[in-house]
Every structure is written in structure tokens, then in C-alpha cells.
N, C-alpha and C positions, 0 to 999 in steps of 0.2 A: 333465649326465651322471647317469644313474640306475644304481643297483646292481640287477641283475636276476637272478632265479633262473629257469632254463629247466627245465621239467618235461615230459618225453616219454619213452616207453619205446623209441623208435626213435633210435638214435645219429645216423643221418644227418640226421634232422629237427632234433635238438638242434644239430648242427654248422651246419646251414643257418641256423637262427634266430640262433645265436651270431654268425655272419658278418655277418648283416644288422644286428644290434644293435651290434656292435663298430664296424662301419664308420659307424654313425650317431653314434658317440661315447659309447655306453653301455658299462658294464662288466658282464660275466656273472660273478657271484660264486659261483654253484653250479649244477651240472646234476644233476637228480634223475631217476631212471628210473621212479618210480611215485609215487602220491599220498601213501603213508605216509612215504616218504623225504622228500618235500617238507614235510609237516606237521612231522616231527621236526626237520629242519634250519631251518625257518622261525624257530623259537624262538631259535636262536643267531645266525643270519645277519641276520635282520630286513631283508630286501631292500626296495628302494623299490617293486618290482613283481615279480610272478610271471607267467610265461606257463605255462598249464596245459593239457596235453592232456586230452581227455575220456576216451578209452578206454585204460586201462592195467591191468596186473596189480596184485595186492595191494590197492590202493585206487584206485578210479577218480577222475577229475577233479572231478566235482560233489561227491562226498563230501569230497574234500580241500579244496575251496573252503569248504564248511561248517565244517570243522575249523579251518582257518586263520582264518576270520572270527570264530569263537568266541574265539580267542586275541587277535586284532587286528581289531576291527570296521572299522578304516579301511584294511585291507589292499587294495592295488591288484592285481587279478588280471585277466588277459586270457586268455580261453579260446582254444584252438586245436582245430579240428575238421575232419574231412573233410566233404565235401558229403553231404547226406542225413542229417545228425544234428540236424535242426532242433529236435526236441523236447528233446534233450539240451542244446542251446544255450539254449533257453528256461529249462530247469531251472537251468542254470548262472547265468544272469542273475538269476533269482529268488533264487538262493542268495547273490548278492552280487558276481558277476563284473562288471567295468566294461564289457567289450566282448568281441568274439570276432573271430578271424581264421580264414579258411578255408584248408585245405591244398589244393593246393600253395601255399606262401607267395609273395606278391608283396611285394617289399621296401617299396614305397611305402605299401601298406596296413598292413603290420606297424608301420612307423614312425608312421603316423597314429594307430593304435590305442594304441600305447605312449605317445605324446606326450599324447593325449587323457586317458588313464587317470591319468597322473601330473601333469596340469595344466600342460603346457608350451605 
């Protein structure tokens, strides 16, 4: 079981991801609505993994990945993006994200990406 922070500005997508993760036996320890909130909470929560949306207000996902990786170079981050954000996904992977999942989420792909990122 991994402790996971879910970061997305859309409440229904956070809820969808949380359902998939919890039913796979993981624990969602925090839900952030933007990248800045994720960076701030990462310091105290230290989750095993972060799912990070790319397009969000305040601080977008790629910037948040860079900030989290500065604090914790071993941070496990999986990006979540809509179709057609290929360049942003490439930027995220270059910034240190381990994998990406495409919205709308398919539970088998979500679990595969999470397990791979945390080494299960």
C-alpha cells in the first residue's frame, strides 16, 4: 500500500482517481487543487507518490514537479493529462516525472503507472 497525494483542480477527477487508488489498496493522504498547494504539503506529508495534473491555476504541474524534485530528488510523480498535451508530458518527464496517465482515466492503466513508479 502506498500513501498517495492526488493533485488536480477538478474535484470530480480527484474523486475518480481516489476511487481507483483506494480500491487497489492504496491510501490517498492528501488532495491538492493546484501545484503550489502540492509543493507546500509535500514537505510535511512526504507521500510515496504524487499524481499531478498538468494544467492548473496558481502553479501548473510541470513547475510543481520541478519544485518537489528540488526538495526530494527521489520523489515519485505520475503526471495526469488530457489528450493532446504531448509536449507538456515530455516536459514533465524531463523534469522528473516517472510516468503519465491520460484522462479520462482507465483504472488498469492508472494502477500500472502507480505500481511501476513505486517499484511494485
